[in-house]
NUFI-491374 format. One record per atom (N, C-alpha, C, CB): residue in three letters; x, y, z. Coordinates in steps of 0.001 Angstrom, whole numbers, plus 500000, padded with zeros to 6 digits. Glycine has a CB too. Example, Ala and Ser with C-alpha at 12.3 -4.5 7.8 and 13.67 -1.06 7.14 Angstrom:
BEGIN
Ala513190494310507800/Ala512300495500507800/Ala513200496700507800/Ala511308495527509046/Ser512850497750507080/Ser513670498940507140/Ser512900500030507870/Ser514084499402505725/
This chain:
BEGIN
Unk810819577823451408/Unk810537578630450303/Unk809857579850450693/Unk809775577926449345/Unk810344581003450216/Unk809852582331450614/Unk809328583213449279/Unk811095583113451409/Unk808074583475449443/Unk807563584353448219/Unk807583585739448497/Unk806131584034447798/Unk807838586598447422/Unk807761588089447452/Unk806794588533446283/Unk809263588765447282/Unk806387589740446511/Unk805344590355445505/Unk805610591572445031/Unk804065590490446026/Unk805374591812443761/Unk805542593056443084/Unk803949593527442398/Unk806810592811441869/Unk803634594706442782/Unk802327595156442100/Unk802737596529441388/Unk801003595374443252/Unk802117596544440258/Unk802371597930439464/Unk800933598579439214/Unk803194597664437890/Unk800858599916439314/Unk799686600752439323/Unk799711601409437901/Unk799704601842440559/Unk798725601208437118/Unk798563601821435792/Unk797197602654435667/Unk798611600675434697/Unk796987603407434749/Unk795738604173434388/Unk794634603364434176/Unk795891604969433217/Unk794913602310433716/Unk793815601294433188/Unk794033599762433705/Unk793850601281431499/Unk795104599479434287/Unk795368598160434731/Unk796080598162435992/Unk796102597420433755/Unk795949597273436896/Unk796967596894437938/Unk797203595484437798/Unk796530597213439390/Unk798637595209437992/Unk799167594027437834/Unk800016593450438997/Unk799862594105436708/Unk800065592183439237/Unk800684591644440365/Unk801551590492439924/Unk799671591232441386/Unk802909590337440347/Unk803538589101440148/Unk804281588760441440/Unk804464589145438926/Unk803917587427441713/Unk804671586809443005/Unk805822585917442372/Unk803578585796444059/Unk807090586263443134/Unk808144585281442639/Unk808813584633443749/Unk809202585948441773/Unk809618583724443546/Unk810285582964444679/Unk811432583794444996/Unk810732581452444320/Unk811755584090446310/Unk812777584948446712/Unk814314584214446566/Unk812428585386448225/Unk814378582959446225/Unk815465582310446046/Unk815970582119444678/Unk815312581231446614/Unk814905581485443766/Unk815454581422442515/Unk814733582433441394/Unk815378579954442115/Unk813966583341442017/Unk813262584337441302/Unk812197583789440132/Unk814345585234440685/Unk811837582582440446/Unk810833581989439420/Unk809465582643439704/Unk810710580314439540/Unk808607582747438806/Unk807351583341438957/Unk806460582271439675/Unk806777583811437564/Unk805832582681440719/Unk804831581855441388/Unk803490582017440891/Unk804811582112442776/Unk803144583374440788/Unk801641583756440346/Unk801592585064439725/Unk800616583797441566/Unk800713585320438789/Unk800575586552438148/Unk799123586826437928/Unk801338586579436883/Unk798716588017438158/Unk797387588515438168/Unk797381589906437456/Unk796850588597439634/Unk796145590217436977/Unk795805591582436325/Unk794496591850436418/Unk796145591697434916/Unk794232593243436911/Unk792819593736437002/Unk792715594762435851/Unk792457594415438491/Unk791655594844435073/Unk791305595532433789/Unk790377596444434028/Unk790830594685432745/Unk790428597666433339/Unk789372598497433049/Unk788515599003434386/Unk788501597729432058/Unk789120600020435163/Unk788612600439436251/Unk788548601822436223/Unk789242599978437278/Unk787726602596436938/Unk787802603960437111/Unk789186604609437459/Unk786885604261438093/Unk789786605461436643/Unk791073606016436972/Unk791185606595438349/Unk791411607029436016/Unk790066607045438756/Unk790167607587440130/Unk790327606778441273/Unk789129608272440391/Unk790094605300440853/Unk790279604393441829/Unk791274603399441717/Unk789223603837442025/Unk792302603804440733/Unk793321602858440326/Unk794225602497441525/Unk794157603442439162/Unk794452603372442379/Unk795391602991443589/Unk794823601961444438/Unk795695604196444506/Unk793444602295444763/Unk792735601347445671/Unk792624599966444919/Unk791246601926446083/Unk792412599843443671/Unk792526598694442929/Unk793796597755442969/Unk792336599100441698/Unk794600598598443010/Unk796145597813443061/Unk796246597541444517/Unk797627598821442502/Unk795779598193445502/Unk795943597877446906/Unk795129596568447079/Unk795435599089447885/Unk794017596470446559/Unk793090595354446801/Unk793737594174446096/Unk791588595649446262/Unk794314594380444912/Unk795057593178444172/Unk796181592762445115/Unk795710593612442635/Unk796966593718445624/Unk798045593484446567/Unk797572592631447697/Unk798599594782447092/Unk796517593048448382/Unk796054592407449650/Unk795598590903449188/Unk794752593318450384/Unk794831590713448098/Unk794351589411447703/Unk795759588434447328/Unk793257589628446340/Unk796599588967446584/Unk797696588169446336/Unk798667587851447368/Unk798319588688445389/Unk798762588715448492/Unk799545588507449560/Unk798944587375450444/Unk799718589778450280/Unk797658587399450607/Unk797013586510451284/Unk797027584967450591/Unk795672587094451456/Unk796800584948449356/Unk796937583686448666/Unk798278583071448700/Unk796562583844447318/Unk799361583818448506/Unk800711583440448398/Unk801429583550449688/Unk801366584227447394/Unk800831583983450835/Unk801276584037452094/Unk802619585079452073/Unk801568582514452591/Unk802496586194451606/Unk803552587056451583/Unk803372588062452730/Unk803660587706450240/Unk804646588220453331/Unk804540589232454485/Unk804472590635453831/Unk805847589134455540/Unk803877591460454517/Unk803819593084454150/Unk805182593582453771/Unk803300594042455452/Unk806272593324454535/Unk807617593773454280/Unk808221593278453089/Unk808439593452455327/Unk807734592165452380/Unk808151591514451267/Unk807491592008449976/Unk807935590136451463/Unk806894593047449995/Unk806113593642448876/Unk806562594881448367/Unk804795593834449236/Unk806697594957447266/Unk806975596408446624/Unk805923596847445628/Unk808379596441445837/Unk805465597922445852/Unk804352598600445010/Unk805081599734444189/Unk803094599263445999/Unk805106599451442826/Unk805517600442441895/Unk804435601288441288/Unk806226599815440866/Unk804730602726441536/Unk803604603622441293/Unk804205604724440259/Unk803024604299442751/Unk803281605330439447/Unk803584606175438622/Unk804170607450439400/Unk802444606384437796/Unk805136608246438855/Unk805596609443439421/Unk805811610482438581/Unk806669609266440069/Unk806123611674438819/Unk806297612762438020/Unk807503612761437311/Unk806193613870438714/Unk807462612510435825/Unk808603612488435195/Unk809572613726435306/Unk808274612237433943/Unk809072614699435621/Unk810000615961435806/Unk810696615892437088/Unk809200617333435767/Unk810431615072437928/Unk811068615035439307/Unk812025613721439276/Unk809855614945440575/Unk811943613016438255/Unk812857611673438287/Unk814405612072438480/Unk812698610769436776/Unk814758613118437943/Unk816322613330438049/Unk816639613810439486/Unk816891614480436934/Unk815969613944440317/Unk816348614379441689/Unk816898613188442542/Unk815097615019442409/Unk816564612061442194/Unk817008610930442971/Unk817142609735442192/Unk816133610672444055/Unk817854608679442556/Unk817982607326441873/Unk816631606715441557/Unk818780606326442766/Unk816451606263440338/Unk815460605535440073/Unk815104604337440975/Unk815658605193438893/Unk816113603808441557/Unk816068602655442287/Unk815658602936443951/Unk817500601979442085/Unk815448604147444244/Unk815160604544445499/Unk813685604060445859/Unk815356606051445594/Unk813711603677447112/Unk812375603210447612/Unk812043603913449048/Unk812391601544447757/Unk810811603951449495/Unk810516604321450753/Unk809323603190451520/Unk809999605885450602/Unk809437603258452614/Unk808505602389453326/Unk807228603190453827/Unk809251601719454542/Unk805952602522453289/Unk804706603191453712/Unk803776602044453983/Unk804113604224452610/Unk803046601996455054/Unk801965601205455187/Unk802703599862455451/Unk800971601258453932/Unk803917599777455790/Unk804562598349456051/Unk804926597733454766/Unk803570597333456823/Unk804976598487453618/Unk805394597816452394/Unk806370598818451744/Unk804135597432451424/Unk807083598388450723/Unk808033599316449897/Unk807222599952448806/Unk809295598505449226/Unk807572601226448541/Unk806837601884447356/Unk808199602414446669/Unk805580603206447803/Unk807927602166445283/Unk809007602427444335/Unk808565603100443155/Unk809668601225443944/Unk809327603787442322/Unk808990604359441113/Unk808912603234440139/Unk809959605429440706/Unk807881603520439034/Unk807736602357438078/Unk808993602409437232/Unk806372602441437144/Unk809760603451436972/Unk810835603481436166/Unk811959602437436869/Unk811315605029436001/Unk812212602665438147/Unk813236601824438942/Unk812781600260438628/Unk813186602215440720/Unk811477600022438738/Unk811043598502438530/Unk811261598094437100/Unk809461598246438889/Unk811202599018436220/Unk811439598562434774/Unk813017598370434806/Unk810890599740433542/Unk813848599171435260/Unk815152599194435121/Unk815726597880435817/Unk815678600491435672/Unk815170597467437046/Unk815473596373437668/Unk815110595121436944/Unk814926596433438866/Unk814077595090436205/Unk813767593891435519/Unk814821593839434340/Unk812217593871435022/Unk815070594838433614/Unk815956594836432529/Unk817324594480432847/Unk815946596058431922/Unk817695594917434028/Unk819002594640434443/Unk819237593080434837/Unk819302595570435617/Unk818080592676435398/Unk818126591143435825/Unk817880590143434628/Unk816967590841436961/Unk817474590635433607/Unk817528589685432303/Unk818741589818431466/Unk816338589969431339/Unk819575590862431874/Unk820808590985430986/Unk820638591720429684/Unk821313589634430646/Unk819238592187429392/Unk819243592895428216/Unk819872594208428003/Unk818094593017427919/Unk820193594788429046/Unk821025596035428960/Unk822467595923428940/Unk820739596865430024/Unk823054594700428886/Unk824578594525428983/Unk825276595385427935/Unk825009592989428769/Unk826085596122428548/Unk826999597104427555/Unk826363598283427356/Unk827294596549426108/Unk825185598633427947/Unk824549599860427554/Unk824795600819428868/Unk822897599607427153/Unk825470601888428708/Unk825606602895429724/Unk824573603806429955/Unk826644603605429499/Unk823811604004428854/Unk822698605024428975/Unk821597604350428143/Unk823108606585428403/Unk820491604344428627/Unk819322603761427966/Unk818171604693427884/Unk818894602538428659/Unk817226604645426806/Unk816098605323426843/Unk814810604320426975/Unk816081606192425624/Unk814013604528428219/Unk813035603719428284/Unk811745604447427697/Unk812927603250429662/Unk811114603819426804/Unk810010604487426209/Unk808709603616426761/Unk810175604532424505/Unk807907604227427551/Unk806912603531428371/Unk805754604042427679/Unk806936603814429977/Unk804986603153426835/Unk803851603423426221/Unk802600602761426786/Unk804030603113424932/Unk802088603630427718/Unk800881602976428539/Unk799551603372427913/Unk800867603468430129/Unk798717603329428770/Unk797189603451428367/Unk796907604968428158/Unk796132602820429582/Unk797482605729428904/Unk797055607155428701/Unk798029608076428222/Unk796575607702429883/Unk799251607529427791/Unk800241608403427289/Unk801564607733427171/Unk800343609581428128/Unk802623608509426838/Unk803896607806426551/Unk804979608660427539/Unk804295607859424777/Unk805797607877428175/Unk806987608641429043/Unk808231608223428584/Unk806983608355430628/Unk809140609050428247/Unk810421608746427966/Unk811443609116428839/Unk810690609193426877/Unk812298608278429421/Unk813242608490430480/Unk814610608000429931/Unk812803607728431817/Unk815631608996430117/Unk816958608679429659/Unk817641608393431044/Unk817676609907428745/Unk818331607165431255/Unk818998606630432542/Unk820068605902432459/Unk818226605884433267/Unk820750605843433518/Unk822009604912433611/Unk821532603721434330/Unk823307605581434407/Unk821300602528433737/Unk820821601316434296/Unk821760601014435464/Unk820769600159433235/Unk822993601226435547/Unk823769600701436746/Unk823544601505437965/Unk825264600676436474/Unk823260602699437901/Unk823128603511439116/Unk821996604067439426/Unk823912604449439146/Unk821004603959438362/Unk819544604520438514/Unk819505606032438280/Unk818946604222440001/Unk820616606634437821/Unk820744608043437634/Unk819656608422436380/Unk822395608427437284/Unk818902609209436720/Unk818189609763435587/Unk818391611195435002/Unk816920609680435921/Unk818841611085433560/Unk819241612371433189/Unk818130613258432629/Unk820296612252432241/Unk817121612649432092/Unk815966613343431686/Unk814816612559431709/Unk816107613873430451/Unk813566613228431812/Unk812259612307431708/Unk811141613323431272/Unk811825611498433259/Unk810476613072430342/Unk809274613671429806/Unk808072612774429429/Unk809652614386428658/Unk806905613404429521/Unk805826612719429041/Unk804902613535427983/Unk805061612296430223/Unk804129612620427202/Unk803428613282426267/Unk802145612322426298/Unk804234613465424831/Unk800791613009426034/Unk799660612377425758/Unk799446612051424268/Unk798637613142426270/Unk800404612335423524/Unk800256612273422049/Unk799755610875421558/Unk801628612606421373/Unk800302609819422352/Unk799946608411421971/Unk799983607570423297/Unk800998607799420832/Unk798943606805423266/Unk798646605894424291/Unk797620604742423962/Unk798170606670425397/Unk797345603777424757/Unk796399602705424428/Unk794945603152424250/Unk796451601675425494/Unk794661604119425256/Unk793151604471425230/Unk792905605358423974/Unk792671605293426624/Unk793840606224423603/Unk793760607026422350/Unk793604606270421088/Unk794939607837422212/Unk794502605041421122/Unk794389604169420005/Unk792937603529419830/Unk795438603086420161/Unk792532603048421066/Unk791265602542420965/Unk790134603478420656/Unk791011601911422098/Unk790154604678420936/Unk789247605618420567/Unk789174605765419072/Unk789558606846421204/Unk790534605886418521/Unk790462606020416985/Unk789931604935416218/Unk791739606239416440/Unk790180603611416692/Unk789789602479415999/Unk788302602349416244/Unk790586601250416424/Unk787849602699417423/Unk786261602720417758/Unk785639603706416750/Unk785901603254419398/Unk786179604900416588/Unk785431605924415630/Unk785460605365414122/Unk786201607482415675/Unk786561604811413848/Unk786819604347412463/Unk785743603292412142/Unk788313603738412300/Unk785609602297413137/Unk784682601257412880/Unk783284601533412990/Unk784936600249413670/Unk782824602584413802/Unk781483603071413765/Unk781124603640412534/Unk781253603994414752/Unk782104604492412046/Unk781775605366410805/Unk781849604258409544/Unk782990606756410606/Unk782304603234409560/Unk782603602218408682/Unk781379601303408502/Unk783796601479409165/Unk781061600771409787/Unk780028599791409967/Unk778621600135410357/Unk780462598962410868/Unk778740601311410994/Unk777424601831411440/Unk777067601324412896/Unk776298601376410409/Unk776345602029413746/Unk776105601529415040/Unk774492601290415177/Unk776701602573416139/Unk774122600053415538/Unk772867599662415688/Unk772228600383416888/Unk772836598229415796/Unk773196600520417896/Unk772699601100419203/Unk773958601560419989/Unk771821599995420078/Unk773992602748420226/Unk775176603260421079/Unk774748604571421769/Unk776525603530420159/Unk773624604416422496/Unk773235605628423431/Unk773680605735424605/Unk772003605750423665/Unk774026604569425350/Unk774287604237426655/Unk775870604439426943/Unk773789602779426905/Unk776285604996428066/Unk777678604905428481/Unk778219603478428537/Unk777834605539429815/Unk777208602714428925/Unk777779601235429072/Unk778016600688427685/Unk776732600210429883/Unk777304600915426746/Unk777468600500425235/Unk778728600908424643/Unk776378601095424352/Unk779109602215425079/Unk780374602771424624/Unk781516602233425447/Unk780352604287424687/Unk781483601932426652/Unk782438601288427365/Unk782711599941426889/Unk782094601272428674/Unk781567599234426622/Unk781673597917426003/Unk782380597788424793/Unk780468597419425769/Unk782230598668423881/Unk782921598795422622/Unk784389599034422896/Unk782325599925421771/Unk784808599736423779/Unk786176600232423952/Unk786865599004424458/Unk786311601513424954/Unk786127598202425529/Unk786708596985425828/Unk787037596022424718/Unk785906596381426691/Unk786025595875423776/Unk786018595014422691/Unk787334595432421709/Unk784546595134421946/Unk787475596726421595/Unk788425597072420639/Unk789868596872421324/Unk788157598559420127/Unk790046597174422623/Unk791191596939423468/Unk791644595570423301/Unk790901597211424890/Unk790599594539423510/Unk790923593101423401/Unk791337592791421874/Unk789621592190423876/Unk790746593246420856/Unk791047593169419469/Unk792629593595419321/Unk790012594148418615/Unk792836594900419894/Unk794290595441419756/Unk795329594532420291/Unk794458596776420486/Unk794971593901421483/Unk795909592829422046/Unk796041591756421098/Unk795427592240423382/Unk794978591113420649/Unk794914590092419683/Unk795902590416418440/Unk793422589939419232/Unk795805591516417934/Unk796417591809416651/Unk797885591853416813/Unk795909593106416069/Unk798351591952418184/Unk799948591813418376/Unk800579590533417774/Unk800322591796419952/Unk799503589573417838/Unk800090588280417401/Unk799403587573416258/Unk800114587360418530/Unk798099588140415990/Unk797267587584414798/Unk797017588654413647/Unk795813587073415343/Unk796637588269412617/Unk796320589105411413/Unk794898589704411397/Unk796497588260410154/Unk794042589108412266/Unk792831589550412186/Unk792049589246413510/Unk792240588993411009/Unk791173590010414135/Unk790455589860415223/Unk788883590366415029/Unk791200590579416295/Unk788185589550415779/Unk786579589869415767/Unk786210590940416778/Unk785670588522416147/Unk785521591938416295/Unk785089592948417380/Unk783671592668417478/Unk785376594545417038/Unk783194592470418669/Unk781786592281419131/Unk781158593612419474/Unk781721591342420368/Unk780751594522418629/Unk780389595804418997/Unk778964595828418690/Unk781187596888418313/Unk778463597192418744/Unk776888597455418520/Unk776800597758416929/Unk776247598890419518/Unk777379596984416161/Unk777324597362414645/Unk775961596816414076/Unk778637596686413773/Unk775678597341413006/Unk774365597119412390/Unk774378595633411879/Unk774079598192411178/Unk775495594964411448/Unk775382593640410943/Unk775967592653411968/Unk776082593526409585/Unk776091593011413174/Unk776703592136414072/Unk778220592365414120/Unk776375590739413701/Unk778837591316414712/Unk780370591474414936/Unk780961591723413754/Unk781063590296415533/Unk782281592449413745/Unk782906592499412404/Unk784458592076412673/Unk782744594069411695/Unk784997591939411569/Unk786444591476411690/Unk787246592901411543/Unk786893590263410419/Unk788351592942412162/Unk789418594188412118/Unk790645593397411662/Unk789711595072413724/Unk791196593756410485/Unk792457593284410115/Unk793465594160410495/Unk792545593039408778/Unk794820593484410765/Unk795904594183411236/Unk796309595304410153/Unk797049593180411546/Unk796233595120408829/Unk796779596114408050/Unk795766597370408154/Unk797008595574406565/Unk794375597192408306/Unk793540598219408586/Unk793789598916409758/Unk792344597813408599/Unk794108598212410803/Unk794505598670412163/Unk795667599612411941/Unk794907597449413148/Unk796746599048411233/Unk797973600000411107/Unk797712601335410317/Unk799152599234410363/Unk796685601160409244/Unk796420602123408516/Unk795708603474409221/Unk795687601529407531/Unk794874603022410074/Unk794237603977410959/Unk795114604795411779/Unk793367603320411809/Unk796046603944412405/Unk796878604599413427/Unk798414605030412825/Unk797007603532414710/Unk798428604969411651/Unk799668605347410890/Unk800121606876411262/Unk799368605206409250/Unk799320607681411091/Unk799666609079411426/Unk800199609316412874/Unk798441609934411219/Unk799414608731413789/Unk799618608804415143/Unk801001608176415552/Unk798473608141415824/Unk801197606864414997/Unk802470606242415300/Unk803736607105414767/Unk802468604803414660/Unk803230607649413703/Unk804379608718412937/Unk804785609835413882/Unk803723609536411496/Unk803745610237414497/Unk803981611572415344/Unk804772611094416584/Unk802486612368415834/Unk804323609878417006/Unk805176609458418347/Unk806480609196418079/Unk804685608208419065/Unk806759608654416851/Unk808201608392416385/Unk808936609735416306/Unk808246607650414923/Unk808387610775415850/Unk809063612052415703/Unk809298612579417167/Unk808184613089414795/Unk808362612325417989/Unk808506612883419374/Unk809664612174420073/Unk807163612709420219/Unk809702610843420100/Unk810647609900420649/Unk812161610378419941/Unk810130608231420248/Unk812168610572418726/Unk813437610893418113/Unk814027612155418589/Unk813298610956416685/Unk813066613207418805/Unk813467614482419408/Unk813924614401420706/Unk812455615393419406/Unk813366613560421459/Unk813819613330422992/Unk815164612819422999/Unk812894612277423814/Unk815230611879422074/Unk816804611244422182/Unk817796612171421613/Unk817010609798421335/Unk817397612961420599/Unk818357614075420044/Unk818659615098421147/Unk817693614869418755/Unk817702615532421973/Unk817853616544423020/Unk818426615898424252/Unk816509617227423342/Unk818706614600424294/Unk819265614005425601/Unk820654614642425784/Unk819381612324425556/Unk820635614871427243/Unk821969615476427688/Unk823258614683427491/Unk821893615763429118/Unk823105613263427128/Unk824189612387426900/Unk823729611252425863/Unk824675611787428282/Unk824603610675425178/Unk824673609747424022/Unk823646608551424532/Unk826349609196423695/Unk822712608182423860/Unk821861607075424291/Unk822377605812423461/Unk820246607411424024/Unk822404604663424241/Unk822952603538423691/Unk821980602506423154/Unk823765602975424636/Unk820768602644423617/Unk819790601636423241/Unk818280602222423705/Unk820194600152423997/Unk817351601898422946/Unk815759602282423371/Unk815256600980423793/Unk814711602938422064/Unk814457601029424951/Unk813520599866425320/Unk812288600409425331/Unk813778599171426655/Unk811403599400424680/Unk809977599851424754/Unk809294598936425539/Unk809290599979423433/Unk808601599612426514/Unk807925598841427549/Unk806359599436427475/Unk808715599055429114/Unk805340598663428379/Unk804089599023428290/Unk803358598252427262/Unk804029600355428079/Unk801843598293427432/Unk801114597357426550/Unk801208597652425215/Unk799768597281426846/Unk801282598945424746/Unk801426599318423284/Unk802612599072422666/Unk801210600621423067/Unk803633598558423640/Unk804901598128422858/Unk804679596859422097/Unk806129597906423818/Unk803664596157422366/Unk803301594917421524/Unk802872595188420190/Unk802230594137422134/Unk802423596534419815/Unk802081596816418414/Unk803061596559417266/Unk801756598145418349/Unk802969595615416434/Unk804009595301415419/Unk804328596498414690/Unk803586594222414452/Unk803371597227414208/Unk803714598462413377/Unk804606599414414046/Unk802483599215412994/Unk804391599452415449/Unk805234600579416310/Unk806661600045416355/Unk804643600812417975/Unk806551598770416620/Unk808019598212416734/Unk808897598436415443/Unk807973596610417020/Unk808027597970414211/Unk808776598085413083/Unk809139599459412547/Unk808137597412412157/Unk808456600407412903/Unk808895601899412590/Unk809873602177413310/Unk807939602959412802/Unk809911601907414766/Unk811209602322415557/Unk812398601660415011/Unk811130601956417091/Unk812237600307414756/Unk813585599701414355/Unk813988600017413044/Unk813595598250414445/Unk813091600612412191/Unk813627600897410750/Unk814127602459410788/Unk812343600646409506/Unk813571603294411722/Unk813967604779411488/Unk814840605392412660/Unk812622605681411335/Unk814862604681413887/Unk815666605162414917/Unk816947604630414691/Unk815174604848416232/Unk818117605500414783/Unk819473605092414624/Unk820139604507415857/Unk820230606213414172/Unk819614603549416475/Unk820002602851417669/Unk819244601499417975/Unk819816603782418798/Unk819973600518418789/Unk819419599410418980/Unk817838599486419606/Unk820373598714419794/Unk816805598790419206/Unk815563598931419795/Unk815214597478420390/Unk814498599486418726/Unk815094597572421822/Unk814902596395422668/Unk813382596358422992/Unk815820596458424012/Unk812756595112422845/Unk811468594983423013/Unk811332593758423976/Unk810763594862421679/Unk811146593791425389/Unk811241592604426179/Unk810006591679425817/Unk811286592980427728/Unk810288590455426277/Unk808890589828426317/Unk807818590217427290/Unk809040588493426522/Unk806512590244427090/Unk805572590711427938/Unk805935592064428529/Unk805351589742428940/Unk806077593117427657/Unk806292594405428029/Unk805277594995428919/Unk806423595149426925/Unk804042594420428853/Unk802880595033429556/Unk803054594780431180/Unk801442594347428969/Unk803677593581431430/Unk803705593067432853/Unk805080593433433481/Unk803470591447432904/Unk805996594092432656/Unk807379594150433162/Unk807559595013434347/Unk808282594620432119/Unk806793595936434679/Unk806981596993435830/Unk806667596039437092/Unk805839598458435712/Unk805565595333437011/Unk805186594503438194/Unk806260593340438298/Unk803639593897438034/Unk806613592992437373/Unk807902591821437628/Unk809013592539438149/Unk808497590993436193/Unk809424593652437590/Unk810522594409438134/Unk810352594778439640/Unk810691595657437318/Unk809211595025440020/Unk808760595362441416/Unk809267594295442354/Unk807179595471441522/Unk808731592948441795/Unk808901591811442482/Unk810474591515442856/Unk808277590732441656/Unk811236591836441787/Unk812654591538441829/Unk813138592577442850/Unk813400591640440359/Unk812695593751442813/Unk813069594709444014/Unk812879594271445267/Unk812377595896444008/Unk811703593253445390/Unk811448592750446718/Unk812347591719447056/Unk810117592275446873/Unk812788590946446046/Unk813785590036446333/Unk815108590838446882/Unk814060589183445030/Unk815540591910446298/Unk816514592600446787/Unk816418593099448140/Unk816717593518446011/Unk815149593609448542/Unk814958594044449942/Unk815108592856450971/Unk813538594695450087/Unk814703591604450475/Unk814779590435451370/Unk816298590337451566/Unk814083589041450743/Unk817036590166450551/Unk818450590033450658/Unk819293590994451357/Unk818911589960449484/Unk818763592268451298/Unk819328593315452106/Unk819142593341453537/Unk818888594454451670/Unk817825592858453974/Unk817605592824455310/Unk818214591551455969/Unk816173592935455538/Unk818531590452455233/Unk819258589395455737/Unk820685589931456098/Unk819279588239454723/Unk821208590758455151/Unk822688591088455385/Unk822793592292456468/Unk823427591544453913/Unk821620593107456484/Unk821652594315457406/Unk820193594228457981/Unk822007595842456593/Unk820107593279459165/Unk818709593172459608/Unk818148594499460137/Unk818594592107460690/Unk818960595312460682/Unk818557596681461555/Unk818658597742460538/Unk819624597072462929/Unk819245597508459376/Unk819552598661458496/Unk818366599318457671/Unk820585598204457527/Unk818644600301457032/Unk817741601007456172/Unk817301600130455066/Unk818360602243455640/Unk816087600180454621/Unk815807599317453317/Unk815960600401452066/Unk814113598560453353/Unk817171600649451651/Unk817400601203450385/Unk817882600338449243/Unk818278602189450554/Unk817676600717448067/Unk818151599986446962/Unk819148600641446028/Unk817063599599446233/Unk820177600050445566/Unk820903600406444588/Unk821417601915444665/Unk820161600119443459/Unk821879602303445870/Unk822267603672446071/Unk820963604603446247/Unk823162604138444838/Unk819960604068446489/Unk818821604902446899/Unk818838605244448397/Unk817519604195446557/Unk817714605934448681/Unk817582606721450059/Unk816317605833450735/Unk817167608611449829/Unk816483605715452034/Unk815436604964452665/Unk814369605865453204/Unk815985604112453749/Unk814546607143453290/Unk813346608149453615/Unk812444608190452603/Unk813754609577453847/Unk811322608697452963/Unk810079609133452032/Unk810601610242451116/Unk808721609727452934/Unk811426611045451615/Unk812091612256450749/Unk812654611801449516/Unk813265612997451499/Unk813272610613449598/Unk814042610055448528/Unk813016609815447234/Unk814763608648449061/Unk811884609784447440/Unk810912609364446199/Unk810109610707445803/Unk809725608043446665/Unk811092611698445603/Unk810461613076445019/Unk809613612837443931/Unk811516614100444506/Unk808344613293443807/Unk807618613210442506/Unk806754611972442515/Unk808612613174441280/Unk806825611030443413/Unk806082609917443431/Unk804410610338443727/Unk806761608947444547/Unk803557609956442920/Unk802206610576443061/Unk801290609345443580/Unk801646611260441561/Unk800300609774444440/Unk799210608840444802/Unk799242608101445962/Unk799051607965443894/Unk800413607682446392/Unk800521606877447561/Unk801224607512448632/Unk801136605666447277/Unk800757607343449948/Unk801442607747451085/Unk800984606750452185/Unk801159609260451426/Unk801458606895453491/Unk800915605935454511/Unk799761606656455334/Unk802119605424455519/Unk798764607244454464/Unk797706607704455327/Unk796702606754455709/Unk797068608749454755/Unk796022606893456644/Unk795111605958457237/Unk794119605390456121/Unk794326606669458416/Unk793841606148455157/Unk792817605620454219/Unk793155604354453472/Unk792514606635453232/Unk794385603940453566/Unk794725602746452781/Unk794677601653453722/Unk796099602823452076/Unk793904600539453082/Unk793844599230453900/Unk795242598577454012/Unk792829598169453214/Unk795247597779455333/Unk796378596866455408/Unk795832595365455212/Unk797146597053456836/Unk796588594578454884/Unk796527593238454757/Unk796147592549456053/Unk797761592775454257/
């Protein structure tokens, strides 16, 4: 049995998924929450090192999916990878497309829009899932998980009052509590928020949550619709990924108003890491067929130049090795 590993880097989380290289079953999955954005890459590398030791994964059998510049995505295939520090580095879009292709959810779709609603903002990419060609990619900070949590925090403080909120730690704790409630409201109708409120913990109902965010969600929908209308080619389907893709009100509005199929995969928040692990499976298979060849994926390039626009990672000595 051979295990491979995929790790994704986000602005507020790092996720890792280890899968069996033969049957692609998940062996292990881990997440690290709430860290300083300036340390996000190092946190992901620490998670990578820990999981690779626990699962006995060789460095060459790891794919790290990192954020990249949306404006540069059209210069190369989304599936392109390059080798750095003895592991493969990929675009998060490539990892997302790889997962979706592997599950068959893009069957019959020649061009798809990937709407990645993450912690710090939303990225829309129009791509061909078969080749990895990216026709356009744009990003907005109009809507994201952190912005949602800030709006809900302000509402709750103005409604219930703060018994004590002077320290940065107290504010950070409230944001964590609201984020946890947001995640719970994706499947429950009410969640309890343990914040610094005058009367102690309070309940946050889903309909209240939706009302507070209604205008922001509407603005995001208008932006998404404009990106699709302005796309250089017809879009066959919209795929929602990222943690905020779990919001029922967001899914409902997109499905009601956008004139195309809307796909929301299971566990959209961990999809990028899982797709990176599947890219690692592909890399193992490629080396077995071409043991001395370049490690390129789905028409991608093997040189670092192929990853134009990838930010935050290179093979400089400051990065630790397992």
